A tleap script that builds the chain and sets N, CA, C and O, in Angstrom:
source leaprc.protein.ff14SB
mol = sequence {
  NMET ALA THR VAL THR VAL THR PRO GLU ALA
  LEU GLU GLN LEU GLY GLY LEU PRO GLY GLU
  ILE ILE ALA ARG VAL GLU LYS LEU LEU ARG
  ARG LEU GLU ASN TRP PRO GLU VAL SER GLY
  ALA LYS GLY LEU THR GLY PRO LEU ALA GLY
  HIE TRP ARG LEU ARG THR GLY ASP TYR ARG
  LEU GLN PHE ARG VAL GLU GLY ASP THR VAL
  ILE VAL GLU LYS VAL GLY HIE ARG ASP ARG
  PHE TYR GLU CGLU
}
set mol.1.N position { 6.726 145.900 94.630 }
set mol.1.CA position { 7.349 144.586 94.618 }
set mol.1.C position { 7.723 144.166 96.034 }
set mol.1.O position { 8.222 144.964 96.828 }
set mol.2.N position { 7.475 142.921 96.321 }
set mol.2.CA position { 7.811 142.392 97.635 }
set mol.2.C position { 9.013 141.454 97.526 }
set mol.2.O position { 9.287 140.889 96.467 }
set mol.3.N position { 9.710 141.305 98.625 }
set mol.3.CA position { 10.783 140.333 98.727 }
set mol.3.C position { 10.194 139.063 99.290 }
set mol.3.O position { 9.522 139.107 100.321 }
set mol.4.N position { 10.423 137.930 98.647 }
set mol.4.CA position { 9.889 136.666 99.120 }
set mol.4.C position { 10.994 135.869 99.792 }
set mol.4.O position { 12.038 135.619 99.191 }
set mol.5.N position { 10.766 135.469 101.039 }
set mol.5.CA position { 11.701 134.680 101.803 }
set mol.5.C position { 11.034 133.363 102.145 }
set mol.5.O position { 9.864 133.332 102.526 }
set mol.6.N position { 11.784 132.265 102.007 }
set mol.6.CA position { 11.252 130.933 102.325 }
set mol.6.C position { 12.031 130.408 103.533 }
set mol.6.O position { 13.261 130.370 103.531 }
set mol.7.N position { 11.275 129.999 104.573 }
set mol.7.CA position { 11.923 129.495 105.794 }
set mol.7.C position { 12.601 128.154 105.490 }
set mol.7.O position { 12.213 127.463 104.548 }
set mol.8.N position { 13.607 127.789 106.282 }
set mol.8.CA position { 14.253 126.488 106.106 }
set mol.8.C position { 13.279 125.323 106.155 }
set mol.8.O position { 13.416 124.364 105.397 }
set mol.9.N position { 12.291 125.403 107.048 }
set mol.9.CA position { 11.287 124.345 107.152 }
set mol.9.C position { 10.496 124.191 105.849 }
set mol.9.O position { 10.253 123.075 105.390 }
set mol.10.N position { 10.099 125.318 105.264 }
set mol.10.CA position { 9.340 125.295 104.027 }
set mol.10.C position { 10.209 124.767 102.870 }
set mol.10.O position { 9.718 124.054 101.995 }
set mol.11.N position { 11.498 125.121 102.875 }
set mol.11.CA position { 12.401 124.590 101.837 }
set mol.11.C position { 12.523 123.074 101.941 }
set mol.11.O position { 12.536 122.369 100.932 }
set mol.12.N position { 12.611 122.594 103.148 }
set mol.12.CA position { 12.690 121.141 103.351 }
set mol.12.C position { 11.397 120.453 102.878 }
set mol.12.O position { 11.447 119.415 102.218 }
set mol.13.N position { 10.249 121.038 103.218 }
set mol.13.CA position { 8.968 120.481 102.772 }
set mol.13.C position { 8.883 120.503 101.254 }
set mol.13.O position { 8.423 119.538 100.642 }
set mol.14.N position { 9.317 121.582 100.651 }
set mol.14.CA position { 9.285 121.710 99.191 }
set mol.14.C position { 10.157 120.648 98.522 }
set mol.14.O position { 9.778 120.081 97.498 }
set mol.15.N position { 11.315 120.388 99.103 }
set mol.15.CA position { 12.228 119.417 98.526 }
set mol.15.C position { 11.668 118.010 98.508 }
set mol.15.O position { 12.112 117.187 97.708 }
set mol.16.N position { 10.697 117.708 99.375 }
set mol.16.CA position { 10.117 116.375 99.422 }
set mol.16.C position { 8.938 116.182 98.456 }
set mol.16.O position { 8.335 115.109 98.426 }
set mol.17.N position { 8.612 117.204 97.679 }
set mol.17.CA position { 7.446 117.124 96.788 }
set mol.17.C position { 7.866 116.618 95.417 }
set mol.17.O position { 9.039 116.705 95.055 }
set mol.18.N position { 6.906 116.083 94.642 }
set mol.18.CA position { 7.223 115.673 93.263 }
set mol.18.C position { 7.651 116.865 92.426 }
set mol.18.O position { 7.242 117.997 92.684 }
set mol.19.N position { 8.490 116.601 91.407 }
set mol.19.CA position { 9.034 117.675 90.572 }
set mol.19.C position { 8.005 118.567 89.924 }
set mol.19.O position { 8.208 119.778 89.841 }
set mol.20.N position { 6.897 117.998 89.457 }
set mol.20.CA position { 5.838 118.791 88.833 }
set mol.20.C position { 5.245 119.794 89.838 }
set mol.20.O position { 4.946 120.936 89.490 }
set mol.21.N position { 5.085 119.343 91.082 }
set mol.21.CA position { 4.507 120.211 92.111 }
set mol.21.C position { 5.513 121.300 92.490 }
set mol.21.O position { 5.124 122.446 92.717 }
set mol.22.N position { 6.798 120.955 92.561 }
set mol.22.CA position { 7.813 121.974 92.866 }
set mol.22.C position { 7.768 123.082 91.823 }
set mol.22.O position { 7.861 124.258 92.177 }
set mol.23.N position { 7.630 122.741 90.565 }
set mol.23.CA position { 7.569 123.753 89.499 }
set mol.23.C position { 6.327 124.653 89.695 }
set mol.23.O position { 6.397 125.864 89.489 }
set mol.24.N position { 5.214 124.060 90.086 }
set mol.24.CA position { 3.998 124.871 90.317 }
set mol.24.C position { 4.159 125.768 91.535 }
set mol.24.O position { 3.694 126.907 91.516 }
set mol.25.N position { 4.793 125.298 92.573 }
set mol.25.CA position { 5.021 126.112 93.759 }
set mol.25.C position { 5.977 127.246 93.445 }
set mol.25.O position { 5.799 128.362 93.934 }
set mol.26.N position { 7.000 126.971 92.628 }
set mol.26.CA position { 7.923 128.031 92.214 }
set mol.26.C position { 7.184 129.154 91.474 }
set mol.26.O position { 7.542 130.322 91.626 }
set mol.27.N position { 6.170 128.824 90.685 }
set mol.27.CA position { 5.376 129.836 90.030 }
set mol.27.C position { 4.618 130.680 91.055 }
set mol.27.O position { 4.503 131.896 90.903 }
set mol.28.N position { 4.097 130.021 92.108 }
set mol.28.CA position { 3.418 130.776 93.179 }
set mol.28.C position { 4.389 131.728 93.863 }
set mol.28.O position { 4.033 132.864 94.177 }
set mol.29.N position { 5.611 131.270 94.093 }
set mol.29.CA position { 6.613 132.126 94.739 }
set mol.29.C position { 6.890 133.351 93.876 }
set mol.29.O position { 7.029 134.453 94.408 }
set mol.30.N position { 6.971 133.191 92.586 }
set mol.30.CA position { 7.180 134.351 91.690 }
set mol.30.C position { 5.948 135.278 91.743 }
set mol.30.O position { 6.096 136.500 91.720 }
set mol.31.N position { 4.764 134.716 91.813 }
set mol.31.CA position { 3.556 135.552 91.906 }
set mol.31.C position { 3.577 136.397 93.186 }
set mol.31.O position { 3.154 137.553 93.184 }
set mol.32.N position { 4.078 135.801 94.281 }
set mol.32.CA position { 4.087 136.498 95.552 }
set mol.32.C position { 4.968 137.762 95.520 }
set mol.32.O position { 4.813 138.638 96.371 }
set mol.33.N position { 5.876 137.860 94.561 }
set mol.33.CA position { 6.701 139.067 94.427 }
set mol.33.C position { 5.838 140.289 94.118 }
set mol.33.O position { 6.260 141.426 94.332 }
set mol.34.N position { 4.632 140.047 93.615 }
set mol.34.CA position { 3.709 141.157 93.284 }
set mol.34.C position { 2.736 141.473 94.418 }
set mol.34.O position { 1.739 142.160 94.194 }
set mol.35.N position { 3.003 140.987 95.627 }
set mol.35.CA position { 2.130 141.232 96.743 }
set mol.35.C position { 1.936 142.739 96.907 }
set mol.35.O position { 2.923 143.470 96.830 }
set mol.36.N position { 0.741 143.237 97.124 }
set mol.36.CA position { -0.528 142.572 97.458 }
set mol.36.C position { -1.418 142.305 96.258 }
set mol.36.O position { -2.562 141.891 96.444 }
set mol.37.N position { -0.948 142.523 95.034 }
set mol.37.CA position { -1.754 142.279 93.856 }
set mol.37.C position { -1.683 140.809 93.435 }
set mol.37.O position { -1.440 140.517 92.265 }
set mol.38.N position { -1.890 139.893 94.361 }
set mol.38.CA position { -1.818 138.452 94.101 }
set mol.38.C position { -3.247 137.890 94.152 }
set mol.38.O position { -3.904 137.947 95.192 }
set mol.39.N position { -3.713 137.358 93.041 }
set mol.39.CA position { -5.064 136.797 93.043 }
set mol.39.C position { -5.034 135.405 93.653 }
set mol.39.O position { -4.046 134.683 93.514 }
set mol.40.N position { -6.092 135.036 94.314 }
set mol.40.CA position { -6.229 133.699 94.880 }
set mol.40.C position { -5.706 133.538 96.301 }
set mol.40.O position { -5.870 132.474 96.898 }
set mol.41.N position { -5.082 134.573 96.852 }
set mol.41.CA position { -4.595 134.480 98.243 }
set mol.41.C position { -5.772 134.597 99.177 }
set mol.41.O position { -6.637 135.455 98.998 }
set mol.42.N position { -5.807 133.733 100.176 }
set mol.42.CA position { -6.912 133.721 101.133 }
set mol.42.C position { -6.358 133.911 102.538 }
set mol.42.O position { -5.413 133.235 102.944 }
set mol.43.N position { -6.949 134.826 103.262 }
set mol.43.CA position { -6.557 135.050 104.653 }
set mol.43.C position { -7.066 133.892 105.518 }
set mol.43.O position { -8.202 133.446 105.362 }
set mol.44.N position { -6.219 133.412 106.427 }
set mol.44.CA position { -6.608 132.326 107.322 }
set mol.44.C position { -7.217 132.887 108.584 }
set mol.44.O position { -6.994 134.045 108.938 }
set mol.45.N position { -7.985 132.058 109.256 }
set mol.45.CA position { -8.689 132.483 110.467 }
set mol.45.C position { -8.292 131.629 111.669 }
set mol.45.O position { -7.459 130.730 111.562 }
set mol.46.N position { -8.896 131.925 112.798 }
set mol.46.CA position { -8.642 131.144 114.017 }
set mol.46.C position { -7.191 131.320 114.475 }
set mol.46.O position { -6.667 132.435 114.475 }
set mol.47.N position { -6.542 130.213 114.866 }
set mol.47.CA position { -5.167 130.322 115.366 }
set mol.47.C position { -4.182 130.755 114.294 }
set mol.47.O position { -3.063 131.160 114.610 }
set mol.48.N position { -4.581 130.675 113.029 }
set mol.48.CA position { -3.693 131.083 111.939 }
set mol.48.C position { -4.014 132.484 111.402 }
set mol.48.O position { -3.531 132.860 110.333 }
set mol.49.N position { -4.809 133.243 112.120 }
set mol.49.CA position { -5.152 134.593 111.721 }
set mol.49.C position { -3.847 135.387 111.522 }
set mol.49.O position { -2.904 135.262 112.304 }
set mol.50.N position { -3.818 136.190 110.475 }
set mol.50.CA position { -2.629 136.951 110.148 }
set mol.50.C position { -1.740 136.241 109.119 }
set mol.50.O position { -0.759 136.800 108.629 }
set mol.51.N position { -2.110 135.007 108.812 }
set mol.51.CA position { -1.384 134.267 107.793 }
set mol.51.C position { -2.276 134.150 106.549 }
set mol.51.O position { -3.484 134.377 106.614 }
set mol.52.N position { -1.672 133.799 105.445 }
set mol.52.CA position { -2.383 133.666 104.173 }
set mol.52.C position { -2.028 132.327 103.557 }
set mol.52.O position { -1.060 131.681 103.959 }
set mol.53.N position { -2.831 131.910 102.565 }
set mol.53.CA position { -2.497 130.698 101.821 }
set mol.53.C position { -2.793 130.912 100.353 }
set mol.53.O position { -3.713 131.638 99.975 }
set mol.54.N position { -1.990 130.259 99.542 }
set mol.54.CA position { -2.219 130.139 98.112 }
set mol.54.C position { -2.297 128.659 97.816 }
set mol.54.O position { -1.668 127.856 98.505 }
set mol.55.N position { -3.062 128.281 96.801 }
set mol.55.CA position { -3.171 126.881 96.459 }
set mol.55.C position { -2.844 126.651 94.998 }
set mol.55.O position { -3.025 127.525 94.150 }
set mol.56.N position { -2.358 125.455 94.730 }
set mol.56.CA position { -2.156 124.987 93.375 }
set mol.56.C position { -2.567 123.531 93.378 }
set mol.56.O position { -1.841 122.672 93.880 }
set mol.57.N position { -3.724 123.256 92.821 }
set mol.57.CA position { -4.265 121.895 92.871 }
set mol.57.C position { -4.526 121.494 94.319 }
set mol.57.O position { -5.223 122.201 95.048 }
set mol.58.N position { -3.967 120.363 94.732 }
set mol.58.CA position { -4.155 119.854 96.097 }
set mol.58.C position { -3.045 120.328 97.045 }
set mol.58.O position { -2.976 119.863 98.183 }
set mol.59.N position { -2.201 121.218 96.610 }
set mol.59.CA position { -1.092 121.674 97.446 }
set mol.59.C position { -1.280 123.117 97.876 }
set mol.59.O position { -1.874 123.929 97.167 }
set mol.60.N position { -0.758 123.415 99.058 }
set mol.60.CA position { -0.936 124.737 99.673 }
set mol.60.C position { 0.414 125.330 100.032 }
set mol.60.O position { 1.393 124.623 100.271 }
set mol.61.N position { 0.427 126.649 100.059 }
set mol.61.CA position { 1.590 127.412 100.472 }
set mol.61.C position { 1.088 128.417 101.505 }
set mol.61.O position { 0.208 129.224 101.204 }
set mol.62.N position { 1.631 128.377 102.704 }
set mol.62.CA position { 1.203 129.283 103.777 }
set mol.62.C position { 2.273 130.347 103.982 }
set mol.62.O position { 3.465 130.042 104.002 }
set mol.63.N position { 1.845 131.587 104.132 }
set mol.63.CA position { 2.807 132.693 104.305 }
set mol.63.C position { 2.236 133.778 105.174 }
set mol.63.O position { 1.038 133.815 105.455 }
set mol.64.N position { 3.116 134.661 105.598 }
set mol.64.CA position { 2.709 135.875 106.317 }
set mol.64.C position { 3.451 137.032 105.686 }
set mol.64.O position { 4.460 136.853 105.003 }
set mol.65.N position { 2.928 138.231 105.930 }
set mol.65.CA position { 3.506 139.428 105.322 }
set mol.65.C position { 3.983 140.346 106.449 }
set mol.65.O position { 3.255 140.647 107.394 }
set mol.66.N position { 5.240 140.779 106.305 }
set mol.66.CA position { 5.816 141.746 107.265 }
set mol.66.C position { 6.394 142.899 106.450 }
set mol.66.O position { 7.492 142.789 105.906 }
set mol.67.N position { 5.667 143.984 106.368 }
set mol.67.CA position { 6.105 145.121 105.572 }
set mol.67.C position { 6.139 144.753 104.095 }
set mol.67.O position { 5.121 144.370 103.520 }
set mol.68.N position { 7.317 144.872 103.484 }
set mol.68.CA position { 7.474 144.521 102.093 }
set mol.68.C position { 8.055 143.133 101.884 }
set mol.68.O position { 8.525 142.808 100.793 }
set mol.69.N position { 8.022 142.311 102.930 }
set mol.69.CA position { 8.568 140.953 102.878 }
set mol.69.C position { 7.439 139.939 103.044 }
set mol.69.O position { 6.631 140.027 103.969 }
set mol.70.N position { 7.406 138.973 102.123 }
set mol.70.CA position { 6.485 137.829 102.220 }
set mol.70.C position { 7.319 136.654 102.709 }
set mol.70.O position { 8.311 136.286 102.080 }
set mol.71.N position { 6.920 136.071 103.822 }
set mol.71.CA position { 7.661 134.957 104.432 }
set mol.71.C position { 6.848 133.688 104.265 }
set mol.71.O position { 5.791 133.534 104.877 }
set mol.72.N position { 7.347 132.771 103.427 }
set mol.72.CA position { 6.689 131.495 103.208 }
set mol.72.C position { 7.121 130.547 104.322 }
set mol.72.O position { 8.306 130.272 104.511 }
set mol.73.N position { 6.106 130.050 105.064 }
set mol.73.CA position { 6.379 129.255 106.241 }
set mol.73.C position { 6.122 127.770 106.068 }
set mol.73.O position { 6.689 126.953 106.794 }
set mol.74.N position { 5.269 127.410 105.113 }
set mol.74.CA position { 4.852 126.020 105.019 }
set mol.74.C position { 4.428 125.709 103.601 }
set mol.74.O position { 3.819 126.545 102.933 }
set mol.75.N position { 4.749 124.504 103.134 }
set mol.75.CA position { 4.347 124.013 101.819 }
set mol.75.C position { 3.913 122.569 101.985 }
set mol.75.O position { 4.643 121.789 102.597 }
set mol.76.N position { 2.760 122.181 101.469 }
set mol.76.CA position { 2.363 120.788 101.611 }
set mol.76.C position { 1.035 120.463 100.973 }
set mol.76.O position { 0.340 121.323 100.430 }
set mol.77.N position { 0.708 119.184 101.059 }
set mol.77.CA position { -0.559 118.654 100.547 }
set mol.77.C position { -1.699 119.073 101.479 }
set mol.77.O position { -1.516 119.165 102.693 }
set mol.78.N position { -2.843 119.319 100.916 }
set mol.78.CA position { -3.975 119.811 101.694 }
set mol.78.C position { -4.429 118.865 102.787 }
set mol.78.O position { -4.966 119.316 103.799 }
set mol.79.N position { -4.229 117.550 102.611 }
set mol.79.CA position { -4.688 116.560 103.609 }
set mol.79.C position { -4.078 116.813 104.988 }
set mol.79.O position { -4.747 116.652 106.009 }
set mol.80.N position { -2.815 117.205 105.010 }
set mol.80.CA position { -2.093 117.385 106.282 }
set mol.80.C position { -1.666 118.822 106.508 }
set mol.80.O position { -0.920 119.110 107.444 }
set mol.81.N position { -2.127 119.717 105.668 }
set mol.81.CA position { -1.594 121.078 105.656 }
set mol.81.C position { -1.893 121.867 106.926 }
set mol.81.O position { -1.014 122.556 107.443 }
set mol.82.N position { -3.099 121.779 107.428 }
set mol.82.CA position { -3.474 122.615 108.558 }
set mol.82.C position { -3.240 121.949 109.925 }
set mol.82.O position { -3.576 122.518 110.964 }
set mol.83.N position { -2.667 120.751 109.911 }
set mol.83.CA position { -2.343 120.097 111.181 }
set mol.83.C position { -1.034 120.665 111.705 }
set mol.83.O position { -0.171 121.078 110.930 }
set mol.84.N position { -0.896 120.683 112.980 }
set mol.84.CA position { 0.356 121.138 113.590 }
set mol.84.C position { 1.117 119.999 114.154 }
set mol.84.O position { 2.199 120.193 114.708 }
savepdb mol mol.pdb
quit
């Protein structure tokens, strides 16, 4: 079992999403507690190498793993998700 931590930035992004999407993201957060046995997680490449993403519909959740801790860094719509 992993400990899931959500950064303040990701919490703020999550708060701005529609209620239905928040519920779906909360399900993803519960799934992340079973890291590394999480299906659908994709490793990112390029400047985001070392980070992972999970998706639910058109929304993405970006995270990194440090030991037994999963740190969720970003939550958002796919259109603007990979922009910095």
